[in-house]
N, C-alpha and C positions, 0 to 999 in steps of 0.2 A: 447494507447490515452487519453490524462491526460487534464481535462479539467476543469478551474475553471471559475469563475465570466467575469475575465480579461484578462484569456490565455489559451494558449493551446500549448499541447504539444504531438509531432505525434513521433513514436521509432518504428523504423522497426523491425518485427519481428526475428528471429532464438528464439536464448531463451533470454526472458527477468525477471531479478530478482527486486522486489519493496521490499525497509523497509519503512512500514508503520510507522513513531516512531511519537509519541503523548504524553501528559499527558493526565491520566484517570482521567475524570472529576467527578467522585465522591470519589475515593480514595484518590486522586490527587499523583500520582506516575507514571512514566514513562514505557511504553508500546511500545514492536515491536510487528509488526508481519512483516512475511516473505512470500513475494507472487512470485510462480513462473508464469510464463503469456508466454504461445506459441499458436503458430494458434488452436488448439484444446480450449481454455479458458485459466482462470487463476485458479489455487490450491494455497490455502491457505499453506505451506508447513512446520513453525514454527510461535510458541509465543514467548514473553521473556516477563518477568513483574518482578517488585521490591516489590509489595506488593500483600499484600490477600485482601480482602473483594468484597463485591459487583462486581461483571463484570466480576470478573477476575479468574481464574482457580484455584481452589484446589489440583488439582493430577499433581503436579509436577513430570519430567521425571529428571531431575538435574539440575546443577546450570551451569552457562558461567559469571565465574568474578561476578561483582553485580547482575546481573539477574535469578532467576527460567525461567525454558523454557519447553518447551511442543513440542514435533515434532507432526505434523499434514500433513493428506495427505487426506483433503478434495476440491471438486472442487467449486468453484465458480459463473462457469458459464461465459460469456462475457461480461456482465456488471456489472459494482460494483461501490456504490456512499457511497462516507462517509461525514456524518455531523459534521464541526469543531465549536467550539467556542474560543473567541479567550484564555482563558483559556489552551485551547490546547495543540499550540504550536506546528502546526504538522509540521513535515519537513517527505519530500521525495525522496528516495535515488534509482537513477534507477542505475544497473548494477555498482554497488559501486561505482559512480563516480556522477552522477548527481544528484545534489538537489533540489528538487522547493521545498518552503518557503510560500503556499498557504496562499493567503491574509485570514483572518478571521474575523468575522465569514463567515461559506459556506459551500456550494457544491461543492466537488471534487468527477467527474465523470472518472470514468475508462473503458472502454470500446479496445475491440480486435476487431478488423473490416479487413474486406479484402480489397484493395485497390489495382487495375490494375495497373501493372506496367506503362503506360504512364502515369497514372493520379500522382502516385507517380514522375515521372518526374516531369510533370509540376507542382507540388509544390499543388497538391492541396486536398493531402491526405497523 
């Protein structure tokens, strides 16, 4: 489930991939975080960035087009929040198709929750 102040998006699990793309608020360069979501939680798998500086990795593992990248295997749990400001121009890509552009400034919540099949059928989660 992805929620913003004005909307909510529900994706049924199997395996869901998120790409959280934004402009870094200090270095003013593009950053992409790739997150795998499954029933056991969220896992950051890869980070891509275009610049070096405050808050950005220095230990690159390679290049992918214009981006430096680092493969990561870190669990994030079942809940994750991002705070975006207007400069970030965030975009969330789900399974390489759905694009969500959260209104900014604001908080975006990512959650993995279990929902009984009957409630899913009724559109309640």
